[in-house]
Structures are given as C-alpha cells and as structure tokens.
C-alpha positions as CSV (number, residue, x, y, z in Angstrom):
1,X,-113.3,116.1,-36.9
2,X,-116.6,115.5,-34.9
3,X,-115.6,111.8,-34.6
4,X,-112.3,112.8,-33.0
5,X,-113.9,115.0,-30.5
6,X,-116.4,112.3,-29.6
7,X,-113.6,109.8,-29.2
8,X,-111.5,112.3,-27.2
9,X,-114.6,113.0,-25.0
10,X,-115.3,109.3,-24.4
11,X,-111.6,108.7,-23.7
12,X,-111.6,111.5,-21.1
13,X,-114.7,110.0,-19.4
14,X,-113.2,106.6,-19.3
15,X,-109.9,108.0,-17.9
16,X,-112.0,109.9,-15.3
17,X,-113.8,106.8,-14.3
18,X,-110.6,104.7,-14.0
19,X,-109.0,107.4,-11.9
20,X,-112.0,107.6,-9.6
21,X,-112.1,103.8,-9.2
22,X,-108.3,103.7,-8.3
23,X,-108.8,106.5,-5.8
24,X,-111.8,104.9,-4.0
25,X,-110.1,101.6,-3.9
26,X,-107.0,103.0,-2.3
27,X,-109.0,104.9,0.4
28,X,-109.9,101.7,2.2
29,X,-109.2,101.0,5.9
30,X,-105.5,101.6,6.7
31,X,-105.5,99.8,10.0
32,X,-104.5,102.9,12.0
33,X,-107.8,103.1,14.1
34,X,-107.3,105.3,17.0
35,X,-107.8,103.4,20.3
36,X,-109.4,104.8,23.3
37,X,-107.4,105.2,26.5
38,X,-109.4,102.4,28.0
39,X,-108.6,100.1,25.1
40,X,-104.9,101.0,25.3
41,X,-104.8,100.2,29.1
42,X,-106.7,96.9,28.7
43,X,-104.4,95.9,25.9
44,X,-101.3,96.8,27.9
45,X,-102.5,94.5,30.8
46,X,-102.1,91.5,28.6
47,X,-98.9,89.6,28.7
48,X,-96.4,88.1,31.2
49,X,-96.1,89.9,34.6
50,X,-94.1,89.1,37.6
51,X,-93.7,90.3,41.3
52,X,-90.6,92.5,41.6
53,X,-88.0,91.8,44.4
54,X,-89.0,95.5,45.5
55,X,-92.3,94.0,46.8
56,X,-92.9,93.8,50.5
57,X,-95.1,90.9,51.8
58,X,-95.8,91.9,55.3
59,X,-94.0,89.4,57.6
60,X,-94.2,86.4,55.2
61,X,-91.2,84.4,54.1
62,X,-92.6,84.0,50.6
63,X,-90.1,84.8,47.8
64,X,-91.8,87.5,45.6
65,X,-90.1,86.0,42.4
66,X,-92.0,82.7,43.0
67,X,-95.4,84.4,42.7
68,X,-97.2,84.3,39.4
69,X,-99.5,87.1,38.1
70,X,-102.2,87.3,35.5
71,X,-104.3,90.2,34.6
72,X,-107.8,90.6,33.1
73,X,-109.7,93.8,32.2
74,X,-111.3,93.7,35.7
75,X,-108.6,92.4,38.0
76,X,-105.5,90.3,38.8
77,X,-104.9,86.9,40.2
78,X,-101.8,85.5,42.0
79,X,-100.4,82.1,42.3
80,X,-97.8,80.6,44.6
81,X,-97.2,80.6,48.3
82,X,-98.8,84.0,48.7
83,X,-102.3,82.7,47.9
84,X,-102.7,81.4,51.5
85,X,-103.0,85.2,52.5
86,X,-104.0,87.2,49.3
87,X,-104.9,85.6,45.9
88,X,-105.7,88.7,43.8
89,X,-107.9,91.7,43.5
90,X,-110.3,93.6,41.3
91,X,-110.4,97.0,39.8
92,X,-112.2,99.1,37.2
93,X,-110.6,100.6,34.0
94,X,-112.3,103.9,33.5
95,X,-112.7,105.7,30.2
96,X,-109.5,107.6,30.7
97,X,-107.6,104.4,31.1
98,X,-107.0,104.6,34.8
99,X,-107.3,101.8,37.2
100,X,-109.8,102.7,39.9
101,X,-111.9,101.1,42.6
102,X,-109.2,98.6,43.7
103,X,-110.2,95.8,46.0
104,X,-107.9,93.1,47.4
105,X,-109.0,89.4,48.0
106,X,-107.8,88.3,51.3
107,X,-108.0,84.4,51.3
108,X,-107.4,84.0,54.9
109,X,-110.3,84.3,57.3
110,X,-108.0,85.3,60.1
111,X,-107.0,88.4,58.3
112,X,-108.6,91.6,57.2
113,X,-107.7,94.7,55.2
114,X,-107.0,97.8,57.2
115,X,-108.0,100.9,55.3
116,X,-108.3,101.1,51.6
117,X,-105.9,99.5,49.1
118,X,-104.2,101.8,46.7
119,X,-103.0,101.2,43.2
120,X,-100.4,103.2,41.2
121,X,-99.7,102.6,37.5
122,X,-96.4,103.6,36.0
123,X,-94.5,103.5,32.9
124,X,-97.3,103.1,30.3
125,X,-98.8,100.2,32.2
126,X,-95.6,98.3,32.6
127,X,-95.4,98.7,36.4
128,X,-98.4,98.4,38.7
129,X,-98.0,98.8,42.5
130,X,-100.8,97.7,44.8
131,X,-100.4,98.5,48.5
132,X,-102.5,97.6,51.4
133,X,-102.2,96.7,55.1
134,X,-103.6,93.5,56.7
135,X,-104.4,93.1,60.4
136,X,-105.4,90.1,62.3
137,X,-109.1,89.3,62.8
138,X,-108.2,86.7,65.4
139,X,-105.0,85.4,67.0
140,X,-103.1,84.7,63.7
141,X,-99.9,86.7,63.3
142,X,-98.5,85.5,59.9
143,X,-99.4,87.8,57.0
144,X,-100.0,90.7,59.3
145,X,-98.5,94.0,58.1
146,X,-98.0,96.0,55.0
147,X,-98.1,94.5,51.6
148,X,-96.5,96.3,48.6
149,X,-97.0,94.2,45.4
150,X,-94.8,95.7,42.8
151,X,-95.9,94.0,39.5
152,X,-93.7,94.4,36.5
153,X,-94.5,93.5,32.9
154,X,-91.9,91.3,31.2
155,X,-90.2,93.0,28.3
C-alpha cells in the first residue's frame, strides 16, 4: 500500500510539473503590446499621401494632384511644381501624439511667411491640413497669398 501512495505522490508531482511547464510556456509575449500615442501617430504618418483638390496654393497655377508628399517623424517634404515656392516643413510629435511646432520651408528667397503656420490633424491621422500665408519680400508676385495644404492618406 505504501508503494501505491509513493507512486501516486510522484505521479501528482510529475503532473504538477507538467502543468506548470505548459502554463509558463503559454504565457509568452502575445504581440499585443500597447503603443504610446506618439508611436501610434508616427506609425500613421507612414504610407502614401497626396495633396487633395481642396488645397489652395495662393495664386499659383500648380495642380495640387501633381504634388507628391512624404512624411517622417519630424516633418514632410513635397515634390512637383510647388517646390519652387515651398518644399516641405517640420514639426514635432509630442508624447500625446499631437503635431506641434510647425515650420514651413519656403524655397524662394523672394517670399516669406507672414505669421505662424498652423497644422490640424483629423481622422486618426489620415488628413493633415497645413495653412500659412506668404508675402513678397521683394517685387515677386507669384506664390503670394494663402496656402492651404490638405494632405490625405491613401486608403
């Protein structure tokens, strides 16, 4: 009888060890790490973007749909005919995931920013609107006026 109790006790210990081993192996990383708001925004900036036809480009005859856009964690760059006037900008992504400290790069020495540019992020970072006004710093007229860059993420 004593042998049966020893065998039963050893079997229970072995079963307990196997159960513990199975439990600890199944508790590994499940891949559902929670991202910070900043990480979510930076990730949302990745991908294809275009300039919407809602955009206003001062008094330029540039077709907004011909403008290319790319984003990084610290700013955006533009390609196409608009780059003779503005070629991009910089911003900061704060810990809350907001874009702050917007600055626009005016590429023409005959133009300058009037006031402070603004940035509005909508629809879970799928639409970003940057607005600013440009004035002439000499006698140049082309590119003077209000810019409204409505950047939309391709779906």
